[in-house]
PDB file of N, CA, C, O and CB in Angstrom:
ATOM      1  N   MET A   1     -74.179 135.766 109.227  1.00  0.00           N
ATOM      2  CA  MET A   1     -74.638 135.263 108.582  1.00  0.00           C
ATOM      3  C   MET A   1     -76.069 136.214 108.230  1.00  0.00           C
ATOM      4  O   MET A   1     -76.534 137.047 109.008  1.00  0.00           O
ATOM      5  CB  MET A   1     -74.585 134.019 109.080  1.00  0.00           C
ATOM      6  N   THR A   2     -76.640 135.871 106.861  1.00  0.00           N
ATOM      7  CA  THR A   2     -77.940 136.445 106.535  1.00  0.00           C
ATOM      8  C   THR A   2     -79.209 135.459 106.216  1.00  0.00           C
ATOM      9  O   THR A   2     -79.139 134.294 105.824  1.00  0.00           O
ATOM     10  CB  THR A   2     -77.697 137.304 105.352  1.00  0.00           C
ATOM     11  N   GLU A   3     -80.347 136.203 106.476  1.00  0.00           N
ATOM     12  CA  GLU A   3     -81.387 134.747 106.083  1.00  0.00           C
ATOM     13  C   GLU A   3     -81.721 135.223 104.754  1.00  0.00           C
ATOM     14  O   GLU A   3     -81.941 136.308 104.217  1.00  0.00           O
ATOM     15  CB  GLU A   3     -83.035 134.391 107.150  1.00  0.00           C
ATOM     16  N   VAL A   4     -81.664 133.761 104.363  1.00  0.00           N
ATOM     17  CA  VAL A   4     -82.347 133.507 102.956  1.00  0.00           C
ATOM     18  C   VAL A   4     -83.956 133.631 102.702  1.00  0.00           C
ATOM     19  O   VAL A   4     -84.926 133.168 103.304  1.00  0.00           O
ATOM     20  CB  VAL A   4     -82.004 132.077 102.582  1.00  0.00           C
ATOM     21  N   ILE A   5     -83.862 134.180 101.936  1.00  0.00           N
ATOM     22  CA  ILE A   5     -85.916 134.355 101.312  1.00  0.00           C
ATOM     23  C   ILE A   5     -85.774 133.481 100.528  1.00  0.00           C
ATOM     24  O   ILE A   5     -84.611 133.347 100.147  1.00  0.00           O
ATOM     25  CB  ILE A   5     -86.762 135.919 100.349  1.00  0.00           C
ATOM     26  N   GLY A   6     -86.528 132.776 100.095  1.00  0.00           N
ATOM     27  CA  GLY A   6     -86.928 131.576  99.373  1.00  0.00           C
ATOM     28  C   GLY A   6     -86.657 130.362  99.122  1.00  0.00           C
ATOM     29  O   GLY A   6     -87.053 129.515  99.924  1.00  0.00           O
ATOM     30  N   GLU A   7     -85.952 129.978  98.009  1.00  0.00           N
ATOM     31  CA  GLU A   7     -85.630 128.381  98.015  1.00  0.00           C
ATOM     32  C   GLU A   7     -84.102 128.006  98.273  1.00  0.00           C
ATOM     33  O   GLU A   7     -83.311 128.479  97.457  1.00  0.00           O
ATOM     34  CB  GLU A   7     -86.035 127.720  96.528  1.00  0.00           C
ATOM     35  N   HIS A   8     -83.811 127.566  98.845  1.00  0.00           N
ATOM     36  CA  HIS A   8     -82.287 127.159  99.195  1.00  0.00           C
ATOM     37  C   HIS A   8     -81.403 126.232  98.750  1.00  0.00           C
ATOM     38  O   HIS A   8     -80.718 125.443  99.401  1.00  0.00           O
ATOM     39  CB  HIS A   8     -82.194 126.854 100.248  1.00  0.00           C
ATOM     40  N   PHE A   9     -81.534 126.506  96.846  1.00  0.00           N
ATOM     41  CA  PHE A   9     -80.629 126.005  96.288  1.00  0.00           C
ATOM     42  C   PHE A   9     -80.156 127.184  95.227  1.00  0.00           C
ATOM     43  O   PHE A   9     -80.080 128.408  95.331  1.00  0.00           O
ATOM     44  CB  PHE A   9     -81.063 124.678  95.785  1.00  0.00           C
ATOM     45  N   ARG A  10     -79.893 126.313  94.230  1.00  0.00           N
ATOM     46  CA  ARG A  10     -78.877 126.729  93.044  1.00  0.00           C
ATOM     47  C   ARG A  10     -78.592 128.336  93.328  1.00  0.00           C
ATOM     48  O   ARG A  10     -78.197 128.923  94.335  1.00  0.00           O
ATOM     49  CB  ARG A  10     -79.634 126.461  91.334  1.00  0.00           C
ATOM     50  N   GLU A  11     -78.998 128.839  91.878  1.00  0.00           N
ATOM     51  CA  GLU A  11     -78.913 130.611  91.893  1.00  0.00           C
ATOM     52  C   GLU A  11     -79.224 131.166  93.301  1.00  0.00           C
ATOM     53  O   GLU A  11     -78.545 131.989  93.915  1.00  0.00           O
ATOM     54  CB  GLU A  11     -80.146 131.391  90.790  1.00  0.00           C
ATOM     55  N   ASN A  12     -80.059 130.733  93.597  1.00  0.00           N
ATOM     56  CA  ASN A  12     -80.607 131.505  94.995  1.00  0.00           C
ATOM     57  C   ASN A  12     -79.788 131.764  95.861  1.00  0.00           C
ATOM     58  O   ASN A  12     -79.799 132.891  96.354  1.00  0.00           O
ATOM     59  CB  ASN A  12     -81.541 130.860  95.771  1.00  0.00           C
ATOM     60  N   MET A  13     -78.806 130.753  96.308  1.00  0.00           N
ATOM     61  CA  MET A  13     -78.327 130.485  97.225  1.00  0.00           C
ATOM     62  C   MET A  13     -76.267 131.163  96.966  1.00  0.00           C
ATOM     63  O   MET A  13     -75.266 131.408  97.638  1.00  0.00           O
ATOM     64  CB  MET A  13     -78.846 128.792  97.376  1.00  0.00           C
ATOM     65  N   ALA A  14     -76.811 131.163  95.350  1.00  0.00           N
ATOM     66  CA  ALA A  14     -74.937 131.832  94.775  1.00  0.00           C
ATOM     67  C   ALA A  14     -75.390 133.505  95.648  1.00  0.00           C
ATOM     68  O   ALA A  14     -74.723 134.157  96.451  1.00  0.00           O
ATOM     69  CB  ALA A  14     -74.528 132.110  91.973  1.00  0.00           C
ATOM     70  N   LYS A  15     -76.535 133.725  95.167  1.00  0.00           N
ATOM     71  CA  LYS A  15     -76.807 135.636  95.158  1.00  0.00           C
ATOM     72  C   LYS A  15     -76.498 135.830  96.710  1.00  0.00           C
ATOM     73  O   LYS A  15     -75.648 136.697  96.915  1.00  0.00           O
ATOM     74  CB  LYS A  15     -78.859 136.372  94.689  1.00  0.00           C
ATOM     75  N   TYR A  16     -77.024 135.187  97.880  1.00  0.00           N
ATOM     76  CA  TYR A  16     -76.692 135.153  99.555  1.00  0.00           C
ATOM     77  C   TYR A  16     -75.174 134.827  99.454  1.00  0.00           C
ATOM     78  O   TYR A  16     -74.324 135.495 100.042  1.00  0.00           O
ATOM     79  CB  TYR A  16     -77.644 133.808 100.593  1.00  0.00           C
ATOM     80  N   VAL A  17     -74.966 134.029  98.871  1.00  0.00           N
ATOM     81  CA  VAL A  17     -73.071 133.984  99.629  1.00  0.00           C
ATOM     82  C   VAL A  17     -72.483 134.974  99.176  1.00  0.00           C
ATOM     83  O   VAL A  17     -71.663 135.606  99.843  1.00  0.00           O
ATOM     84  CB  VAL A  17     -71.887 132.664  99.195  1.00  0.00           C
ATOM     85  N   LEU A  18     -72.836 135.290  97.867  1.00  0.00           N
ATOM     86  CA  LEU A  18     -72.331 136.645  97.142  1.00  0.00           C
ATOM     87  C   LEU A  18     -72.520 138.064  98.102  1.00  0.00           C
ATOM     88  O   LEU A  18     -71.870 139.109  98.080  1.00  0.00           O
ATOM     89  CB  LEU A  18     -73.298 136.850  95.645  1.00  0.00           C
ATOM     90  N   LYS A  19     -73.426 137.744  98.758  1.00  0.00           N
ATOM     91  CA  LYS A  19     -73.782 138.747  99.894  1.00  0.00           C
ATOM     92  C   LYS A  19     -73.026 139.000 101.360  1.00  0.00           C
ATOM     93  O   LYS A  19     -72.702 139.996 102.006  1.00  0.00           O
ATOM     94  CB  LYS A  19     -75.083 138.373 100.241  1.00  0.00           C
ATOM     95  N   VAL A  20     -72.929 137.665 101.517  1.00  0.00           N
ATOM     96  CA  VAL A  20     -71.828 137.692 102.905  1.00  0.00           C
ATOM     97  C   VAL A  20     -70.570 138.257 102.321  1.00  0.00           C
ATOM     98  O   VAL A  20     -70.023 139.214 102.868  1.00  0.00           O
ATOM     99  CB  VAL A  20     -71.418 136.010 103.668  1.00  0.00           C
ATOM    100  N   LEU A  21     -69.974 137.586 100.989  1.00  0.00           N
ATOM    101  CA  LEU A  21     -68.610 137.856 100.980  1.00  0.00           C
ATOM    102  C   LEU A  21     -68.071 139.615 100.661  1.00  0.00           C
ATOM    103  O   LEU A  21     -66.953 140.110 100.806  1.00  0.00           O
ATOM    104  CB  LEU A  21     -68.086 136.808  99.834  1.00  0.00           C
ATOM    105  N   LYS A  22     -69.261 140.197 100.223  1.00  0.00           N
ATOM    106  CA  LYS A  22     -69.349 141.492 100.005  1.00  0.00           C
ATOM    107  C   LYS A  22     -69.231 142.301 101.649  1.00  0.00           C
ATOM    108  O   LYS A  22     -68.464 143.230 101.903  1.00  0.00           O
ATOM    109  CB  LYS A  22     -70.805 141.719  99.122  1.00  0.00           C
ATOM    110  N   GLU A  23     -70.125 141.712 102.541  1.00  0.00           N
ATOM    111  CA  GLU A  23     -70.307 142.223 103.259  1.00  0.00           C
ATOM    112  C   GLU A  23     -69.112 142.510 104.273  1.00  0.00           C
ATOM    113  O   GLU A  23     -68.774 143.575 104.790  1.00  0.00           O
ATOM    114  CB  GLU A  23     -71.238 141.751 103.504  1.00  0.00           C
ATOM    115  N   TYR A  24     -68.416 140.835 104.434  1.00  0.00           N
ATOM    116  CA  TYR A  24     -67.193 140.822 104.932  1.00  0.00           C
ATOM    117  C   TYR A  24     -66.095 141.262 104.634  1.00  0.00           C
ATOM    118  O   TYR A  24     -65.133 141.311 105.401  1.00  0.00           O
ATOM    119  CB  TYR A  24     -66.968 140.047 105.055  1.00  0.00           C
ATOM    120  N   ASP A  25     -66.123 141.763 103.067  1.00  0.00           N
ATOM    121  CA  ASP A  25     -64.523 142.269 102.129  1.00  0.00           C
ATOM    122  C   ASP A  25     -63.686 141.176 101.874  1.00  0.00           C
ATOM    123  O   ASP A  25     -62.482 141.319 101.661  1.00  0.00           O
ATOM    124  CB  ASP A  25     -63.395 143.366 102.999  1.00  0.00           C
ATOM    125  N   ILE A  26     -64.367 139.879 101.884  1.00  0.00           N
ATOM    126  CA  ILE A  26     -62.989 139.070 101.385  1.00  0.00           C
ATOM    127  C   ILE A  26     -63.260 138.307  99.900  1.00  0.00           C
ATOM    128  O   ILE A  26     -62.876 137.205  99.508  1.00  0.00           O
ATOM    129  CB  ILE A  26     -62.538 137.752 102.645  1.00  0.00           C
ATOM    130  N   ILE A  27     -63.770 138.950  99.486  1.00  0.00           N
ATOM    131  CA  ILE A  27     -63.848 138.547  98.103  1.00  0.00           C
ATOM    132  C   ILE A  27     -62.778 137.909  97.061  1.00  0.00           C
ATOM    133  O   ILE A  27     -62.644 136.936  96.319  1.00  0.00           O
ATOM    134  CB  ILE A  27     -64.201 139.572  97.601  1.00  0.00           C
ATOM    135  N   ARG A  28     -62.055 139.171  97.515  1.00  0.00           N
ATOM    136  CA  ARG A  28     -60.303 138.558  96.729  1.00  0.00           C
ATOM    137  C   ARG A  28     -59.640 137.522  97.740  1.00  0.00           C
ATOM    138  O   ARG A  28     -58.660 136.930  97.286  1.00  0.00           O
ATOM    139  CB  ARG A  28     -58.832 140.105  96.556  1.00  0.00           C
ATOM    140  N   ASN A  29     -59.936 137.284  98.745  1.00  0.00           N
ATOM    141  CA  ASN A  29     -59.584 136.307  99.476  1.00  0.00           C
ATOM    142  C   ASN A  29     -60.115 134.900  99.602  1.00  0.00           C
ATOM    143  O   ASN A  29     -59.684 134.161 100.487  1.00  0.00           O
ATOM    144  CB  ASN A  29     -59.623 136.764 100.414  1.00  0.00           C
ATOM    145  N   LEU A  30     -61.129 134.469  98.662  1.00  0.00           N
ATOM    146  CA  LEU A  30     -61.790 133.660  98.300  1.00  0.00           C
ATOM    147  C   LEU A  30     -60.274 132.408  97.951  1.00  0.00           C
ATOM    148  O   LEU A  30     -59.124 132.427  97.511  1.00  0.00           O
ATOM    149  CB  LEU A  30     -62.885 134.332  97.086  1.00  0.00           C
ATOM    150  N   GLY A  31     -61.520 131.240  98.637  1.00  0.00           N
ATOM    151  CA  GLY A  31     -60.198 129.943  98.375  1.00  0.00           C
ATOM    152  C   GLY A  31     -61.692 128.898  98.213  1.00  0.00           C
ATOM    153  O   GLY A  31     -62.634 129.028  97.431  1.00  0.00           O
ATOM    154  N   TYR A  32     -61.411 127.679  99.466  1.00  0.00           N
ATOM    155  CA  TYR A  32     -62.397 126.815  98.681  1.00  0.00           C
ATOM    156  C   TYR A  32     -63.761 126.989  98.908  1.00  0.00           C
ATOM    157  O   TYR A  32     -64.234 128.076  99.242  1.00  0.00           O
ATOM    158  CB  TYR A  32     -62.185 125.476  98.900  1.00  0.00           C
ATOM    159  N   PHE A  33     -64.406 125.997  98.749  1.00  0.00           N
ATOM    160  CA  PHE A  33     -65.836 125.967  99.057  1.00  0.00           C
ATOM    161  C   PHE A  33     -65.854 124.323  99.301  1.00  0.00           C
ATOM    162  O   PHE A  33     -65.659 123.706  98.254  1.00  0.00           O
ATOM    163  CB  PHE A  33     -66.930 126.639  97.729  1.00  0.00           C
ATOM    164  N   THR A  34     -66.089 123.328 100.708  1.00  0.00           N
ATOM    165  CA  THR A  34     -66.401 122.229 101.151  1.00  0.00           C
ATOM    166  C   THR A  34     -68.224 122.247 101.127  1.00  0.00           C
ATOM    167  O   THR A  34     -68.954 122.931 101.845  1.00  0.00           O
ATOM    168  CB  THR A  34     -65.602 122.069 102.586  1.00  0.00           C
ATOM    169  N   ILE A  35     -68.646 121.219 100.010  1.00  0.00           N
ATOM    170  CA  ILE A  35     -69.586 121.020 100.022  1.00  0.00           C
ATOM    171  C   ILE A  35     -69.589 120.154  99.122  1.00  0.00           C
ATOM    172  O   ILE A  35     -68.782 120.121  98.193  1.00  0.00           O
ATOM    173  CB  ILE A  35     -70.228 121.867 100.042  1.00  0.00           C
ATOM    174  N   ASP A  36     -71.099 118.854  99.435  1.00  0.00           N
ATOM    175  CA  ASP A  36     -71.334 118.126  98.858  1.00  0.00           C
ATOM    176  C   ASP A  36     -71.491 117.689  97.126  1.00  0.00           C
ATOM    177  O   ASP A  36     -71.115 118.473  96.254  1.00  0.00           O
ATOM    178  CB  ASP A  36     -71.970 118.134  99.473  1.00  0.00           C
ATOM    179  N   ASN A  37     -71.867 116.846  96.922  1.00  0.00           N
ATOM    180  CA  ASN A  37     -72.112 116.549  95.408  1.00  0.00           C
ATOM    181  C   ASN A  37     -73.154 116.854  94.827  1.00  0.00           C
ATOM    182  O   ASN A  37     -73.334 116.840  93.609  1.00  0.00           O
ATOM    183  CB  ASN A  37     -72.057 115.378  95.086  1.00  0.00           C
ATOM    184  N   ALA A  38     -74.143 117.240  95.911  1.00  0.00           N
ATOM    185  CA  ALA A  38     -75.507 117.507  95.384  1.00  0.00           C
ATOM    186  C   ALA A  38     -75.449 118.566  93.987  1.00  0.00           C
ATOM    187  O   ALA A  38     -74.512 119.331  93.757  1.00  0.00           O
ATOM    188  CB  ALA A  38     -76.420 118.213  96.691  1.00  0.00           C
ATOM    189  N   ARG A  39     -76.628 118.418  93.165  1.00  0.00           N
ATOM    190  CA  ARG A  39     -76.454 118.768  92.153  1.00  0.00           C
ATOM    191  C   ARG A  39     -76.584 120.520  92.126  1.00  0.00           C
ATOM    192  O   ARG A  39     -75.878 121.334  91.531  1.00  0.00           O
ATOM    193  CB  ARG A  39     -77.311 117.941  91.390  1.00  0.00           C
ATOM    194  N   ASP A  40     -77.664 120.711  92.933  1.00  0.00           N
ATOM    195  CA  ASP A  40     -77.797 121.951  93.410  1.00  0.00           C
ATOM    196  C   ASP A  40     -76.336 122.801  93.895  1.00  0.00           C
ATOM    197  O   ASP A  40     -75.997 123.836  93.320  1.00  0.00           O
ATOM    198  CB  ASP A  40     -78.775 121.751  94.541  1.00  0.00           C
ATOM    199  N   ASN A  41     -75.775 122.377  94.697  1.00  0.00           N
ATOM    200  CA  ASN A  41     -74.516 122.722  94.728  1.00  0.00           C
ATOM    201  C   ASN A  41     -73.541 123.142  93.879  1.00  0.00           C
ATOM    202  O   ASN A  41     -72.898 124.185  93.995  1.00  0.00           O
ATOM    203  CB  ASN A  41     -74.149 122.050  95.092  1.00  0.00           C
ATOM    204  N   ASN A  42     -73.384 121.905  92.591  1.00  0.00           N
ATOM    205  CA  ASN A  42     -72.563 122.627  91.729  1.00  0.00           C
ATOM    206  C   ASN A  42     -73.362 123.634  90.725  1.00  0.00           C
ATOM    207  O   ASN A  42     -72.791 124.066  89.723  1.00  0.00           O
ATOM    208  CB  ASN A  42     -71.750 121.611  90.964  1.00  0.00           C
ATOM    209  N   ILE A  43     -74.315 123.887  90.945  1.00  0.00           N
ATOM    210  CA  ILE A  43     -74.993 124.723  89.896  1.00  0.00           C
ATOM    211  C   ILE A  43     -74.937 126.149  90.994  1.00  0.00           C
ATOM    212  O   ILE A  43     -74.512 127.217  90.555  1.00  0.00           O
ATOM    213  CB  ILE A  43     -76.816 124.026  89.297  1.00  0.00           C
ATOM    214  N   MET A  44     -75.327 126.042  92.180  1.00  0.00           N
ATOM    215  CA  MET A  44     -74.742 127.293  93.073  1.00  0.00           C
ATOM    216  C   MET A  44     -73.527 128.029  92.904  1.00  0.00           C
ATOM    217  O   MET A  44     -73.421 129.251  92.809  1.00  0.00           O
ATOM    218  CB  MET A  44     -74.562 126.917  94.307  1.00  0.00           C
ATOM    219  N   ILE A  45     -72.509 127.062  92.872  1.00  0.00           N
ATOM    220  CA  ILE A  45     -70.840 127.432  92.920  1.00  0.00           C
ATOM    221  C   ILE A  45     -70.616 127.875  90.817  1.00  0.00           C
ATOM    222  O   ILE A  45     -69.658 128.472  90.326  1.00  0.00           O
ATOM    223  CB  ILE A  45     -69.549 125.351  93.703  1.00  0.00           C
ATOM    224  N   ALA A  46     -71.428 127.509  90.316  1.00  0.00           N
ATOM    225  CA  ALA A  46     -71.190 127.759  89.090  1.00  0.00           C
ATOM    226  C   ALA A  46     -71.848 129.363  88.952  1.00  0.00           C
ATOM    227  O   ALA A  46     -71.150 130.256  88.469  1.00  0.00           O
ATOM    228  CB  ALA A  46     -71.825 126.545  88.149  1.00  0.00           C
ATOM    229  N   ALA A  47     -73.418 129.662  89.479  1.00  0.00           N
ATOM    230  CA  ALA A  47     -73.429 130.545  89.180  1.00  0.00           C
ATOM    231  C   ALA A  47     -72.812 131.936  90.364  1.00  0.00           C
ATOM    232  O   ALA A  47     -73.018 133.058  89.903  1.00  0.00           O
ATOM    233  CB  ALA A  47     -74.620 130.395  88.695  1.00  0.00           C
ATOM    234  N   LEU A  48     -72.200 131.910  91.599  1.00  0.00           N
ATOM    235  CA  LEU A  48     -71.297 132.007  92.118  1.00  0.00           C
ATOM    236  C   LEU A  48     -69.907 132.677  91.159  1.00  0.00           C
ATOM    237  O   LEU A  48     -69.501 133.830  91.015  1.00  0.00           O
ATOM    238  CB  LEU A  48     -71.278 130.776  92.657  1.00  0.00           C
ATOM    239  N   SER A  49     -69.536 131.621  90.726  1.00  0.00           N
ATOM    240  CA  SER A  49     -68.278 132.177  89.452  1.00  0.00           C
ATOM    241  C   SER A  49     -68.638 133.224  88.779  1.00  0.00           C
ATOM    242  O   SER A  49     -67.953 134.244  88.858  1.00  0.00           O
ATOM    243  CB  SER A  49     -67.929 131.165  88.208  1.00  0.00           C
ATOM    244  N   LEU A  50     -69.923 133.173  87.886  1.00  0.00           N
ATOM    245  CA  LEU A  50     -69.949 134.168  86.982  1.00  0.00           C
ATOM    246  C   LEU A  50     -70.385 135.059  87.638  1.00  0.00           C
ATOM    247  O   LEU A  50     -70.156 136.053  86.948  1.00  0.00           O
ATOM    248  CB  LEU A  50     -70.577 134.011  85.875  1.00  0.00           C
ATOM    249  N   ALA A  51     -70.948 135.426  88.672  1.00  0.00           N
ATOM    250  CA  ALA A  51     -71.446 136.290  89.577  1.00  0.00           C
ATOM    251  C   ALA A  51     -70.051 137.370  90.165  1.00  0.00           C
ATOM    252  O   ALA A  51     -70.119 138.566  90.447  1.00  0.00           O
ATOM    253  CB  ALA A  51     -72.210 135.289  90.789  1.00  0.00           C
ATOM    254  N   LEU A  52     -69.053 136.618  90.208  1.00  0.00           N
ATOM    255  CA  LEU A  52     -67.705 137.117  90.644  1.00  0.00           C
ATOM    256  C   LEU A  52     -67.171 137.537  89.473  1.00  0.00           C
ATOM    257  O   LEU A  52     -66.703 138.674  89.541  1.00  0.00           O
ATOM    258  CB  LEU A  52     -66.782 136.118  91.350  1.00  0.00           C
ATOM    259  N   TYR A  53     -67.106 137.145  88.704  1.00  0.00           N
ATOM    260  CA  TYR A  53     -66.796 137.638  87.495  1.00  0.00           C
ATOM    261  C   TYR A  53     -67.601 138.765  86.624  1.00  0.00           C
ATOM    262  O   TYR A  53     -66.986 139.613  85.979  1.00  0.00           O
ATOM    263  CB  TYR A  53     -66.727 136.585  86.844  1.00  0.00           C
ATOM    264  N   LYS A  54     -68.789 138.712  86.654  1.00  0.00           N
ATOM    265  CA  LYS A  54     -69.218 139.719  86.152  1.00  0.00           C
ATOM    266  C   LYS A  54     -69.214 140.847  87.292  1.00  0.00           C
ATOM    267  O   LYS A  54     -68.889 141.997  86.995  1.00  0.00           O
ATOM    268  CB  LYS A  54     -70.464 139.397  85.534  1.00  0.00           C
ATOM    269  N   GLU A  55     -69.473 140.603  88.225  1.00  0.00           N
ATOM    270  CA  GLU A  55     -69.176 142.031  89.452  1.00  0.00           C
ATOM    271  C   GLU A  55     -67.889 143.096  89.235  1.00  0.00           C
ATOM    272  O   GLU A  55     -67.721 144.288  88.976  1.00  0.00           O
ATOM    273  CB  GLU A  55     -68.762 141.308  91.155  1.00  0.00           C
ATOM    274  N   PHE A  56     -67.006 141.767  89.536  1.00  0.00           N
ATOM    275  CA  PHE A  56     -66.000 142.431  89.654  1.00  0.00           C
ATOM    276  C   PHE A  56     -64.573 141.653  88.991  1.00  0.00           C
ATOM    277  O   PHE A  56     -63.437 141.802  89.440  1.00  0.00           O
ATOM    278  CB  PHE A  56     -65.998 142.743  91.087  1.00  0.00           C
ATOM    279  N   SER A  57     -64.896 140.928  87.997  1.00  0.00           N
ATOM    280  CA  SER A  57     -63.697 140.673  87.061  1.00  0.00           C
ATOM    281  C   SER A  57     -62.896 139.584  87.292  1.00  0.00           C
ATOM    282  O   SER A  57     -61.950 139.167  86.624  1.00  0.00           O
ATOM    283  CB  SER A  57     -62.821 141.716  87.046  1.00  0.00           C
ATOM    284  N   LEU A  58     -63.481 139.075  88.534  1.00  0.00           N
ATOM    285  CA  LEU A  58     -62.425 138.002  89.497  1.00  0.00           C
ATOM    286  C   LEU A  58     -63.177 136.725  88.364  1.00  0.00           C
ATOM    287  O   LEU A  58     -64.363 136.668  88.040  1.00  0.00           O
ATOM    288  CB  LEU A  58     -62.843 137.807  91.913  1.00  0.00           C
ATOM    289  N   LYS A  59     -62.060 135.797  87.935  1.00  0.00           N
ATOM    290  CA  LYS A  59     -61.981 134.487  87.338  1.00  0.00           C
ATOM    291  C   LYS A  59     -61.952 133.250  88.746  1.00  0.00           C
ATOM    292  O   LYS A  59     -61.062 133.341  89.592  1.00  0.00           O
ATOM    293  CB  LYS A  59     -60.447 134.486  86.272  1.00  0.00           C
ATOM    294  N   TYR A  60     -62.870 132.306  88.820  1.00  0.00           N
ATOM    295  CA  TYR A  60     -63.297 131.611  89.846  1.00  0.00           C
ATOM    296  C   TYR A  60     -63.189 130.387  89.204  1.00  0.00           C
ATOM    297  O   TYR A  60     -63.429 130.456  87.999  1.00  0.00           O
ATOM    298  CB  TYR A  60     -64.590 131.974  90.428  1.00  0.00           C
ATOM    299  N   ASP A  61     -62.974 129.563  89.522  1.00  0.00           N
ATOM    300  CA  ASP A  61     -62.963 128.065  88.661  1.00  0.00           C
ATOM    301  C   ASP A  61     -63.788 127.510  89.789  1.00  0.00           C
ATOM    302  O   ASP A  61     -63.316 127.502  90.926  1.00  0.00           O
ATOM    303  CB  ASP A  61     -61.246 127.108  88.285  1.00  0.00           C
ATOM    304  N   PRO A  62     -65.306 126.925  89.479  1.00  0.00           N
ATOM    305  CA  PRO A  62     -65.600 126.570  90.504  1.00  0.00           C
ATOM    306  C   PRO A  62     -65.400 124.654  90.139  1.00  0.00           C
ATOM    307  O   PRO A  62     -65.928 123.756  90.795  1.00  0.00           O
ATOM    308  CB  PRO A  62     -67.096 127.348  90.914  1.00  0.00           C
ATOM    309  N   VAL A  63     -65.123 124.603  89.767  1.00  0.00           N
ATOM    310  CA  VAL A  63     -64.624 123.007  89.756  1.00  0.00           C
ATOM    311  C   VAL A  63     -63.510 122.959  90.436  1.00  0.00           C
ATOM    312  O   VAL A  63     -63.462 122.028  91.240  1.00  0.00           O
ATOM    313  CB  VAL A  63     -64.311 122.331  88.360  1.00  0.00           C
ATOM    314  N   TYR A  64     -62.490 123.725  90.382  1.00  0.00           N
ATOM    315  CA  TYR A  64     -61.235 123.732  90.899  1.00  0.00           C
ATOM    316  C   TYR A  64     -61.254 124.070  92.230  1.00  0.00           C
ATOM    317  O   TYR A  64     -60.385 123.628  92.981  1.00  0.00           O
ATOM    318  CB  TYR A  64     -60.414 124.533  90.226  1.00  0.00           C
ATOM    319  N   TYR A  65     -62.150 124.815  92.635  1.00  0.00           N
ATOM    320  CA  TYR A  65     -62.285 125.323  93.991  1.00  0.00           C
ATOM    321  C   TYR A  65     -63.191 124.658  94.990  1.00  0.00           C
ATOM    322  O   TYR A  65     -63.532 125.128  96.074  1.00  0.00           O
ATOM    323  CB  TYR A  65     -62.694 126.607  93.900  1.00  0.00           C
ATOM    324  N   GLN A  66     -63.490 123.638  94.536  1.00  0.00           N
ATOM    325  CA  GLN A  66     -64.901 122.947  94.838  1.00  0.00           C
ATOM    326  C   GLN A  66     -64.238 121.580  95.796  1.00  0.00           C
ATOM    327  O   GLN A  66     -63.403 120.825  95.296  1.00  0.00           O
ATOM    328  CB  GLN A  66     -65.917 122.390  93.101  1.00  0.00           C
ATOM    329  N   ILE A  67     -64.643 121.442  96.928  1.00  0.00           N
ATOM    330  CA  ILE A  67     -63.353 120.216  97.666  1.00  0.00           C
ATOM    331  C   ILE A  67     -64.932 119.667  98.072  1.00  0.00           C
ATOM    332  O   ILE A  67     -65.691 120.347  98.762  1.00  0.00           O
ATOM    333  CB  ILE A  67     -61.714 120.801  99.406  1.00  0.00           C
ATOM    334  N   ARG A  68     -65.241 118.501  97.598  1.00  0.00           N
ATOM    335  CA  ARG A  68     -65.920 117.398  97.745  1.00  0.00           C
ATOM    336  C   ARG A  68     -66.186 116.473  99.255  1.00  0.00           C
ATOM    337  O   ARG A  68     -65.255 116.189 100.010  1.00  0.00           O
ATOM    338  CB  ARG A  68     -65.269 116.696  96.818  1.00  0.00           C
ATOM    339  N   TYR A  69     -67.190 116.202  99.432  1.00  0.00           N
ATOM    340  CA  TYR A  69     -67.110 115.320 100.829  1.00  0.00           C
ATOM    341  C   TYR A  69     -68.037 114.037 100.933  1.00  0.00           C
ATOM    342  O   TYR A  69     -68.019 113.343 101.950  1.00  0.00           O
ATOM    343  CB  TYR A  69     -67.554 116.272 102.102  1.00  0.00           C
TER     344      TYR A  69
END
């Protein structure tokens, strides 16, 4: 795990999730995220999707791969 500096939502969280994915070298094995319906989580996973495409040319559908509880 990594310490989150700043606000715990939206684009800031996407930055830290991406950091952990890189550290564990699991970006190419990325599957589903189980998160609630909070608007901040929708923005976070969309920002993560964009970052994955920009950095790795990896298309990650934030709607398809989001399991809501």
